[in-house]
N, C-alpha and C positions, 0 to 999 in steps of 0.2 A: 589573406591579403597578398596579392602578387607584388612582385618587385616594382612594377610600373606604377602602381597606385601611389607610392610614396614619392615619385619623382614630380618635380615642379614643371607643369606643362608650359609655363611662361618663362622658364629659365633661358638665358642666352645660350645659343649653340656654342659660343666660345667657352662656356663653363664646362662643356663636355670634355672629359679626360682624354678622349681620342684626339682632340684638337691641340692638346698641350704638346704634342710631338712636333708642332710647327716651330717651337723654340729650338734654336740651334745655331751653328756657326753661320749659316746662310742669312738668317734674319739679322744677326749681329753685323755681318758684313754689309748688308743693305743699309742698315741704320748708320753705320760709320761712314759709308759712302755719301750719304745725304745730310750728315750732321751739320756741316758748316752752312749749307743752304737753309737748313732748318733754323739755325741760329740767326741767319740774316733775315728771314721772314719774321721771326720773333722780335728782332730789333725794330723792324718796321711797325710791328704791333705796339711796341713801347713808344715809338714816335706818335702814333695815333692816340695812345693813352695820354701822352703828355699834352698833345693838342686838345683832346677832349677835356682833360682836367683844367687846362688854362681857359678853355671856352666856358667851362662850368663856373670857374671863379669870376670870369667876365660877366656871366649871366647874373651871378649873385650880386656883384657890385652894381651892375646896371639896374637890377631889380630894386635894390635899396635906393639908388639915386632916383629911379622912377617914382617910387613911393614918396620920396621927399618932394619931388616936383609936384606930384598930385596933391600932397598935403598942403603945399603952399599955394595951390591954385594957379600955377604959372603955365599951365597947359590947358588948351581948350578941349571941350568934350569931343570935338571931331578928330582931334589929334590922338586922343587916348586909344582909339581903335587901331590906328596905324602903328603906334608905338607898341601896343600889346602884341600885334601881329609880328612885328620885328623881334620882340623879346621871345615869343614862342618859337620863332624860326631859329634863333640862336640856341635856345634850349634843345630843340630837335637836332640841330647840327652837333652840339656837344654830346648828346646821348648817342647819336649815330657813330661819332668818332670813338667814343668809349666802347661801344658794342663791337665795332670792327677791331679795335685794338685788342680787346680781350680775346676775340675769336682768333686773331692772328697769333697772339701769344700762345694760345692753346692749339694752334695749327688746325682749326676747324675748317673743313671743306666748304661749309655753307657760307663763309664770309668771303669767298673768292670773288664773287660778283660785286658785293658792296665795296670791297677794298679796291677793285678795279674802278668803280665809279669815283671813289675819293681820289685815287691816283690820277684819273683822267681830268678831274676838276683841277688838281694841282698842276697840271701841265700849263695852265694859264700863267702861273707865276714865273715869268721869264726873268732871268736865266736860271737862277738857282732852283726854283720850284719845278721848272721843266726838267732839269737834269735829275733831281731827286725822284720826281714822279715817274720819269722814264725808267729809272733804275728799279723802282717799286714794281712797275708793270712787267719789267723783264723778270724780276724775282718770282712773281706770281705765275706768269704764263710761259716761262721757260720749261724745258723738258723736266728738269729737276723740280721746279715749282709745282708742276702738275702732279708729280709723284708725292711730294711732301704734303700738299693740300688735297690728299685723297683719303677715302675711308680705309683703304687697304693699309696705308701708311700709319693710320691711327692704330691699327692692330699691331703693326710692327713696333710702334712706340710702347704699346701696352705690354708687349712681350719682352721689351728690353729696357726696363726702367733704370737699370744700373748704368746705362751708357749716358753720359752727360757731356755737354760741350764745355770745354775749358777755355775761358777767355784769357788771352795773353795779357801779360803785365803792361805792355805798351798801350793796349786799348784802355785799360783801367787808368793809366796815367793821362792819356788824351782826354778821357771822359772827365777826370778830375779837373784838368785844365779848362775844359769847356764849361763845367759847372762854376769854376772860379770866375771865369770871364763873365758868364751870365749873372752871377751874383754881384760882381762889381758894377755891371751895367745897370742892374736894378737899383743898387745903392746910389749910383750917380744920378739916376732919374729921381729918386726920392729926395736926395740932397738938393738937386737942382730945383725941384718943385717947392722946397721949403725956403729957398733963398731968393 
């Protein structure tokens, strides 16, 4: 049996020991140069995950309410089709946001176009949505964004798993304050609806 018969013909060329020499200070330098942009794109992914998660919760609550309305017979048979279409549309939007969010968190190049579509739709939300969406479009389509969302950069990430972005304490404090404000807003809505 020769040495080639024991090799896996379907193995990735990256598993070849000769390609392991790509790891070195240049790869680490490239990763460190793009690390903050990488973190910014991943945070956009988190925003899309948050939006998709909230949309999914909305779909579940809306679905339960729809079942209640259908059970009580308060909706006509002609309206059922329209309401079902709208419900499926919301489910599709939630799934799409979740998929794009996961892809951006993982810096997958294939979500570049879908993320662009979501950001372009977000431009309609004048003024805040426009500003945020314009920033997202810049993140994705800037020179650094094109590098970070490329298959070559995926290889750089694979070769440098020890390099991690460290979030500053100020960002964590601001995030905590934002979550506190959102929690108080939700609590105010719940208390207001009970009274």
